[in-house]
Residue, then its C-alpha position, 0 to 999 in steps of 0.5 A: x518525838x511526837x508533839x515535839x519541835x525542839x527536844x531541849x529548852x534551856x532557861x535562864x532564872x532571874x529576869x527570865x523564868x522568875x519574874x520581878x516579883x520573885x515568882x513563876x507565873x502559873x501559865x509558865x509552870x503549865x507550859x513546862x509541865x506540858x512540854x515535859x509531858x510532851x517529852x521535852x527537857x526543860x533546864x535551867x541555867x543560872x549565875x545563881x549557887x547551886x545551894x540558891x537554885x536547887x530549891x527552886x528548880x524542885x519546887x517547880x518539879x524539874x528532874x535532871x540536870x541544873x547548871x549553876x555559877x554561870x555553867x561552871x557546876x552542873x548537878x543532878x536535880x533530885x539527889x544534888x550530886x555534881x555532874x561537873x564542878x569548875x573553878x579557878x586555880x588558886x593563883x588565878x582567884x588570888x590574883x583576881x581578888x588582889x586586882x579588885x582590892x586594888x581598886x577598892x572594890x568589895x569582893x564576894x567569892x563563891x567557893x564550894x556552895x558557900x558565899x564569902x564577903x568583904x561587904x558590911x552585913x548591913x549593906x543594902x544591896x548584899x541584904x537584897x541579894x541574900x533576901x532573893x537567893x536564900x543564901x547568908x554571907x560569911x562577912x570577912x574583914x581583912x583581905x580576901x586574897x590572903x583569905x582565899x590563898x590561906x584557906x586554899x578556896x575553890x572558887x567557882x565565881x568571883x563578884x563585885x556588887x557595885x552601884x549601876x553607874x559603876x558597873x560599866x567601868x569595872x566591866x570595861x576594866x576587868x575585860x582589859x585586864x583579864x578578858x583573855x584569860x577568864x570569862x568576864x560578864x554581868x548579870x544584873x544592874x549590879x553585879x560584875x562577875x568572873x568565872x574560869x575560861x570556858x566555863x560559861x553558858x554556852x559551855x553549860x548548854x552543849x554539855x547538857x545537850x550532849x548528856x541527852x544526846x540532843x544536837x545543838x540545833x534542836x536546842x533553845x535558850x532564853x535569857x536576858x543579860x549578857x551572862x546569858x549570850x554564850x547561851x543563845x549563841x550556843x543554841x539552835x534558837x536564841x530567845x530574849x525576853x522583853x525585858x532583857x538589856x538592849x545589847x543582848x537583844x541584838x544577838x537574839x533570833x527572836x524576843x518573847x514577852x517579858x518575865x512579868x508577862x511569863x514569856x517563857x510560856x510563849x517560848x515553849x509554845x512557839x518553839x517547843x510544843x508542836 
């Protein structure tokens, strides 16, 4: 279509589209509107729960598809109808929880738009997470592995919230333990995450592009952290915001201004609009 360089742009949300002040800059919103008006498709792919991201993308006026839980779930924005819904096999979810329990880690289980946690209600990191995402966790004091098994929870994602100094050791341990079977990644200074194999942001980009019959070379992806790596690798053009972690930037085709400087708007103007 006239006026478009690349037909599909997919952005991560936290740390990319959203600023550190938890807002979307006005110039980013204007650029998205201009791009859509010209015939482009703008989508969000996030590690957030669907219940958390839907109000955000609706407030931006987006339509079409949104990907949540690192791409495990893809839904229609307007209706909330699930287009794709993956998750762990029950035995796998139980095994992951038991492994984390043996290490003495706190566990957060995301199952069918609910968050279950073993973390105390007054834990500062959990409270901050709840405030940012708008999701209140259901607290559980026993063994999460038993709760998941007994209630046959269909888990989309399993996460440990840890202090920054413990993130890399836990990530390395889980990669060694489960890397061949599950997706292991991190998306913030305190989040180490596991999702089903093949359910990553790269596969979500391919799914969304296929839904709109857009070839991969005509897609652009923007992110800031390791969980965005499959997405920028799958896209025709992969972009890192300036605030991205350095190991992520090394794989990007270009680096745009930071999320606080509205870098997504620059990407839209450079790679989206003719």
